N, C-alpha and C positions, 0 to 999 in steps of 0.2 A: 262544603255544601253549596249548591247552586241556588241562585236567586230567581224567584218568579214574582214579577210585579202583579199587584192586585189593585184595581181602580179604587180610589178613595170615594166615600168612606169605607173602611174595612175594620171590623172588630173580630179578631181571630177567636177570642174567648166566647163571644156570643154565637158566632158561626158554628163552632164545634160543641156548643152546649148540649145538644141532643145526644152526643156520644158519652156524656157523663150523667145525664139527668135521670136515667132509668136503670142504672146498673152498668156493669162492665160489658162493653161491646168488644168481643174477641177479634172480630174482623176489622173493626175501626177503633183501634185501641188508643186511649189517652194514656200516655206514659211519660212521666217526668216533664210535663209542660209541652209535650208535642203529640201529634197524631201519627199513629203507625198503621200502615196497611201493606198487605202483601200483594205485589203486582208481578205477574210472570215469575213467581217463585222467589222474588227478591223483596226484602222488607224495606219499605220506604218510610222515612221520618219527615214530617212537615212541622215546622215551628215558625212562630211569628218573628218578623223583623221589620224594620222601618220601610214602609212603602210596599210591603207584600209579605212573602214567606220565603224561608230557606228550605230547600228540599234535597234530601240525600238518599239514594242517587236520583238523578233526573235525566231522562232521555225521551225519545219520541214515543216510546211505549207508555211511559209513566206519566208524562205531562197531561194527556187527556183525562186520566183518572184523577189527578190532583185538581184539575180545573173543575171537574164534576163535584168533587168533595168540597170545594170552596164556593160552589154556586156561581161560577164566573159567567154562566150563560145569562144571568139576570141583569137587566138594566136598572140599577137602583136610582140613578139620577132622574130618569123619566118617571119612575114609580113615586119617588118622593115629591116631585113637582105636582103630580096628579093627586097624591094623597093629601096635599095641603088644602084641597077643597072639600074634604070629608070631615064632618064634625068630630069623629072619633079618631080616625087615622092621623089627622092633623097634629094631635098631641102624642099619639102612640109611636108613629114612625120616627120622629126625632129622638124619642127616648131610647129607641132600639137602633139608633144610627150605626151603620156598619155591619148589621146582621145580614148575612147572605145564606139563604136556605141551602143546606147541603143536599146533594143528589146521590142516589145509590148508583154507582157506575155500571153494575152488572144487572141485566134484566131478570135473570133467574133469581139472583139474590134478593132483588126488590120484591118479587112475587112471593117467594118463600117467607120473607119477613112480614109481608102483609097478611098472608094466610095465618101465620103464627099469631098475629095480633088480633085476629077476628074474635070479638066478644070476650076479650080478657083485658086486664090492665096492662099498660105498657111495661110495668115492672115485672109482671109475670111473664110477658112475652119475651122480655130481654133475658130473663133467667133461662127460659126454655131454649131460646135461640143460642145462648151461650153454650149450653150442653150439646146442642146439635152441632155447632161449629167444632167443638173439641172432639166430638165423636167421629165426625165424617170429614173434617178439614185437615189441613196440614199446618203444623206450626213452623214458623221461620225462626225468629229470635224471640221477640216479645209477642208479636201479633200472629194470628192464624189466617191462612187463606180460607176464604169461604168455600164450603164444599161444592165441587163441580156438579154440573147437571148429570154428567155421565156416572159419577159416583153414586148419586142418589137414585138414578135409574136402575142401578144394579143392587140397590138396598132392598131389604124386606120391610114391609110396613111395621112389623113388630119391633124392628130396631129403632124406628122413630118413636114409637109408643114408649119404649124403654127410657127415652130421654125427656119425656114429658108431653109429647104430642097426644092429643085425643086420637082415638081410632079413626075418626072421620078426617081430621086434618092430616094424619099420616097418609091416608088414602089420597087426599088431594095433592099433597106434595110429591109423592111417588108418581101419581098419575100425570102431574105437570111435567116431571122430569122425563117420563116415557112418551109424552105426547109428540106429535109431529109438527107442532107449531114452531115456526122459526121466530124466536123472540127478538133476535137482532134486526130482522126485517121490519118489525113493527115501527121502528124509528122513521121509516119512509112513508108511513101511512097517515092520513088525517085522523084527528081525534076520534071521530065517530066510528071509523073502521077499526081503529085499535081496540076500542071498547067492545065492539061487536065480536072480534076474534077472541078476546080474552074471556068474555062472559060465556062463550060457547064451551069453555072448559069447566069441568066439574069442580066446584069449590071456589070459583072466582065469580064474584058478583060485582055490582056497580061500584060499591065502596072500594074494593080492591083495584078495580080498573081505573077509577078516578085517581087513586094515589099513585098508580103506575104512571099515569100521564103527568102528575104533578111532581113526583119525587124521583122519577127516572128520566123521563123525556123532557122535563122542564117546560111543558106546554103552558103558555101564559094564561089560557082560558080554562085550565083545569080547576074545577071547583068541587072538592070532595064533601058535598053537602051532607052525606050520610054519616060523617064522622061525629060521634057523640060529643066530644069535647068542642069541636068547632060549632056544633049546634048550640051548645050552652054558651059559648063565647059570644056568638052573634045575638042570641036572645038577651044576654045580660048587658052587652055594650050598646045594643041598638034598640033597646026597649021593646022586645018582643017581635022584632022583624023576623019573618019566616025565612029560615036558612036556605031553603031551596030557591026562593024568589030573590034572595040577597045576591046571588051571583050576577044578576043583571045590574045591580047597584055598583058592583065592584069591577065591572068591565071597563077597560081591557086588562086589568091586573088581578084577576080572580086568584091565580095561584099565589102570587106574592102576598096578597091580602090574607089568604088563609094561613100562610106560614107566620105572618106577623101577628095575627090574632091569636094563634095557638101559643106562640112564644110569650105573648103578653100575659097569658094566664099562668105560665110557669114562672115568669119574672114580674110580679105585680109592681 
């Protein structure tokens, strides 16, 4: 296995917690103490080691995916120093030291996951997405490759309905797959323009667009204020602070703050 250094502090278990918290994630599979994902038709295993992770196999195609999965785009040192001045984060961030928010490497996968999660529990969303991946994806060894955009563009909405999608969400996902929007090109646009282009698509609102900025593009100022759990977290921890206005308080680390607040609710 090849070694990939990860800046300290780094907690592999905390970082990968979301892949175990809501059920089995077929495309990002926790298996026997390591994380498995299919990249370019090859199954990759990531496991913790001193100073970083061991990855097998590892090459120029796989490394960017691993870096996204481990949240290496985030500057935790600067965030921790800033958080020390906040009454809540000053205690919360050290307790969760080493947590790096994971990113979804593929933009289509990110949007499909967000659409599935709209107005349902994350446990339900995980179960539905698992059936979707098994139905339309390809299995390598343990993990499955997430279904390609081309595969879903060729699917019928009834096929998605059969694995648990509502009729409307099936329409949204097939419509997204068939749209002319260049999802990869969004990475080169400013936040406001990314959101403008995404919400122009049927079934994608501000909540989904905000999570795309946060969990795919790792934009530091992404603040998914419409997320119900985040709203509850802010209200509980900050004594009724309005969640939409709270983004100003957490500038310039809105994205990291959101992830730490959400994780703190799952790991009290």
